Phi, psi and omega in degrees: 000317176297328185285322180296329179300318191257003184244138356291164186288135172276091186284341173225114183217119187300336185278351173276152171298139189298315186298318172306311184302313181304311179303323177303316178287339185293334188062020172301330185286336175281329175289330179287332171297304186303311180307313174311315184286326178286327186267332182247002181066015182213133171282146176297154185305321179289352179293349178303330191262005181303310184290321170305315180295327177294309182295328178293322178299317178296318187284326184274352183230076180298154178316129177079359187252127165087174183296336177294347173247024170287145188294334181288312178298319178302316178301314178291314188292321188292321175301316182289323174294332173297305180308316179299310185291331184283325181273332181231080186303337181293339182286332189274074176291162171299326180291315185288323173299321177291317176296319177306309177293328174297314181296323175296318171297314177302307171313317177297322181276350187222060180280172172249044181297327182300331182271324180074206174060208182298327185291314181296323177290321172306308177308309183294314184292324177296322177293319175298312179299311182299317179296339177285337192276341185244158184263153172113161189290330177296318184289325181289327172295312176308310188288319182289326180291316180296324181294321180295312183287328177296316180305311182298315185290316179303327175300330176249344180274339180261119180287170180301327185265006174099351181279162180273148190302330182283348169067039178229125184296317180305311179283331169311306181303310176302322177279331173296316179301317181295322182288327176297312182307311185296318181298318179297314173300323174294323177298314185292314190272322178238001180067028188255148174221074188304138182299314183295336182278304178307323179287327169294318175299314182296318181296317185290325181283327172295319174300310181310313181297325183290337190251353183293129180269173189295332185279356188088013178254182180221171183298142192260035178283151185062199174291129189214043176303129183307312189268019184268353179211159173299156179308140184309310183296323178296322175300316178301310177306314177301306186294321175298321178298320176294316187297312194266357186049058178226166183278163181242206178284188179286171172105184184306321188290324177295320185292321177301316179291325177296321182282336179271352188261134183269334178224086179290136173275155176308316186207152177281143180291169181296161185305321189257013187302323179235029187260121176285161174309133178295148177300149176301320182234115174249119183247119179255083193289318177295321177292319182087030177239141171241134179248126171256122180230079183286008178101169177066022180091357179278132177220125176238135174253141184231134183241123162209108184183189174299123191288331185190163171304138183305332177271000193218080185259007184309317189249025180271150183230159181267077184232028174300129179076023179283164176220143176235139186232132182223153176233115181044043180090349176269116183295146182235307172244132177202146177297174181297318187085204191228123174238347186204144179244169179095184180271152178146164182295330175288322171298315180299317178299308190293338171270346182281163174300327185291347178273359190233162179280077192223159172264128180255144173246138177219167182247138172287114179274155178305336179283344183098354173277164184247135173276097181280131190269126173275121174297331172242113185282086180274147180205160187058189176282335187212032189233157174208150180253245184292137186234120178304140176246147183286148177250329190204131177219132176219160172187166185159177178256131179277324181200186183304319183245024180224128174230164185214159165222147180208157178187170173210169183214176180257020187297332179263004186304322188290348174247019173071041180228160178214141181230128170235141182236138175238126183241126180244137162247132182209158179059040174294136171204174185289000174260320181197176179207157177259126176248123179235138181230118179244125179250113180266126177232129169243135183219138180266012177205159174299133181226158163263158177219158170206137177248134185255138168225104184264120183279151174287161174306130177088008181269125186295147170297335180296344179296331181228033179292320180231063179289154177278100184249126180238120176216066196301335185254008181274157181225152185047057183288129182226135182244123181210154181256145182226156182259110181237204184220162179245113187282121175271347183163183176298124176079000186240114180234128174248124185299146178208165175279136173222131183268131176234124178258108181237166186177188172243156178237119167293166175300139182135201186256146187209141177237125175242124191231130183234130185237124169252124175262106193265115179275158185278155169295156018254023182285348178257000186288144177242167175290157184297143168294152182302140176058051189296317188274115183235125184254000000 
């Protein structure tokens, strides 16, 4: 009876959020069922509907109609159908194989090369993978063309330091995972390990290890939805398994590695088995991120670099010179992250400077309101106009127990101002660390300022109740607390405390300095905020 209420599936409904509808067409949920079957030996109960759902999708989505034929949903769904059919040959009926081939042909004719970025890579990896699944000259041409274009695209999209050009850890992980899947299939089906593909995977996994925090997370700069990509450690294990030709954990990735490995070992060594201690200062100049690791579990990420490719702003945030601080994998200071896509106030906030640990400058309007200037002019759900460019970047060790990262940008030039930030970590031990942030501002006109410090969920306000704040040339300084949120994933926000220090700056040179004596957990924990989980 319950099934009859929702059957047949409404695959396209204008009343649904479009992101939700896209996820329906991805068939990622079917891959999750497959993973459960491969790892646990048993399909979940709802997988009884898998075959009717496959056939209903074909029936309810005629070629070219609806979001199911968007090139992005096509890329993800065709890949998932391939894994289903490969792992469960009984699912590969002639009708479903014919639909899969039609979908690949449509994708080949309607790619997103005009957009570039992760969407174009999704198209190309899906076509390269799809062309391997069918016999005949058309499939061979599809595969070879996609591989040729993919090689060209990786030359530009993988930066010199190994990061992905969109400067988002989530999309970097997603693209790396796609490349390793394709590489495994190439090794299984044709015995190939193309040098250019192996080199891209090596560069990207090296970057992933460089930005990995102890918890297996990564900096939350730009779009950073936690559930937009597989877990970081599973991607590292998968990539290392391919590069070093060893088996990984259970599931689909393990099956792919088993076929691609010529001399499989009984099990993969632990993640840190051959990893040397991380450097105190890790500078990723092309990505524009610096990671400070003074030891004892303290880790800080600082962003100063090109915010995004000039032609590709969908996933950029106005987070230049932001910082994030972590202790043994526990966030202490963190940007809001990403909980939603599309147009709307929540998306506007998460992309704005106010959602990040930055200093903002603003102009007083005749109405008495303040116009806060965004160094990266984000607008709409996936747009940006002027984008601040880095002017100066430095980092290094000052002494045995002190390191720093610093930078400036041109995002305030249009209002006659310039901002440089220097971040110092010192006196690190297992009980506390000293965090010092110096903001140098020069301005040709009076401006307002505000500095944001966003605590992680559960961190007590007492942690920053009495920070040493010095701003001798500032006026009308005010300190206030706000309730903002920390994105746990798409649609899931957890309330947290955010400190805002604001005031006015006359024209001239100014230095705003704040010093935090940061204790390690659990001394800073607070009771949960009321109604903490917000959907």
